[in-house]
N, C-alpha and C positions, 0 to 999 in steps of 0.2 A: 393422502400422505401427511405426515405432521411437518412442521415448519421445519424441524431439524433434518429429517429427510428430503426435503425441498433442497433447502441452501445445501445439502453434501452432494447430491444429485448436481446441482448447479455448478458446484466447486470442480467434480467430476469433468463435467461436459467443455468447462474453461479451461482447463487441464490439459486435457485432448486434442480441444480447438489450438491450444496454443502451440503444443507438440508438433500438431498438425503442419502450424505455418510457418514452424522454425525451418524445416526443410526448402521451404518456396521463398521468404523472406529474410530468415535471419533474425537474430533478439542482440539486445545487449551482450558485448562481450565480457562485463562483470559477472561475477561469483553472484548466484540467486541466494538470498535472506533464507532463514532458518531459526525459528525460536522467538524471544519474545521483542527483538528488536533490529534494527535495519543498521550499519554502520556505514560509514562513509565509504563508497565506491561500489557496494552492493546494489541487487537490482531485485523488483518484484515484476516477475513475468504473470500475465493472464491466469488466473487463478490459485498463486501464490499468496501467502498471508503471514506475518505475523501476530501474536496471542498474548496474552498476560491475564493472570488469574487478580481478580482484584476484590475488594471488600465488598461491592454491588454484586459479583457475578463474575463473568468473564467478559472480556474484551477484544475484538479482531478487527485487524487494519486488512483490507484484501484489495488488490487489483482485479476486478472484475475484468471480464471478457469483451465486455458494453464498453470499457475505457474509463470507466468511472475508478477512482481510488476511494474507498468507501471505510469508515471506524460503526460496526455493528457493537450493540451493545446486550446488553439482557434480554432474554426474550428475541433477540435479533432484529433490535429497533436501531435504527441509522439516528447515529450519534454527530457523524459531521463526514459530509463527502466533498470532492473536487469538483463535482458536477459536470465533469466531463463527459460522459455518457453517447453515444455514437459521434465522439471527436475523431476515431480511428486509433486511440492510445491504446498501446499495445503491453508498454512496461513503464514502470517507476524506477526510478535511476535516482537515488541519494550521492548526488557527485561528491566528488574529493573537494569542492571548496564549497561543500555546505549546502549544496542548494538541492530541493526535491522537486524533480523535473520529471512530466510525463511525456514519453516520447509515442509517435507512429513508429508501427516497424519499420517505414522509412527515414525513421531518424528525426522526425520535424518535431518539434516541443509544441506540445499545447497545454500544459500548465507549469506553472511553476512556484515554489513557496518564497521567494526572494528571500533567503535566511544566507546568503553567501556571505562567507566570512571564516576566518581561521577558527582552529578547533578552538583556543583557547575562548575567544570570542564568543563562537557560537557554537559550541557544543560536539559532540561526534556522531549522534546515533539519533533514527527517527524511532521513538518509543510510546509508551503511555505506562503513565501510572499507576498508582494503586486506585487513584478516584477515576480511571479512565481518560483522563486528561491527554490529548494525543501532541504531543513534543517532536517538533524537527530541530533537532538543535537545542536551543534553551529556548527557543519559542515556544509557548502555547497556542495551540489552534483551537481548544474549546474550554468547555467550563467542563467538561467532566461527561461519563456515559454511564448511565444507568439501566 
């Protein structure tokens, strides 16, 4: 299998696992994100992602089924991660207060961006720019993704 096929399979398995767990434990009540950004109040469940085409290729921020939120760049290299694998993290929510938080299925926070603030002061989306730089609100979390 190619790397692309392996990643597609991993995403599919993670999505099936997330759907299976939903009936047992529940997930965040907010709407799930799609497209190229996450707005305040939106959630990424395991296997869900936002993505963007950039000047250097394609970048993707994915909530993995192992609990780690990871930005992948061209050729699927890791550009940034929360390092929350095996933490029990089930979903990432960009809260209405501006904080991006990873929660377990039971609702316990395992990681937070510490970006609380008003939309005017701290921005309103989680996204990646043309250079692959990850922004949570107006705060940059990496130097780019190649």
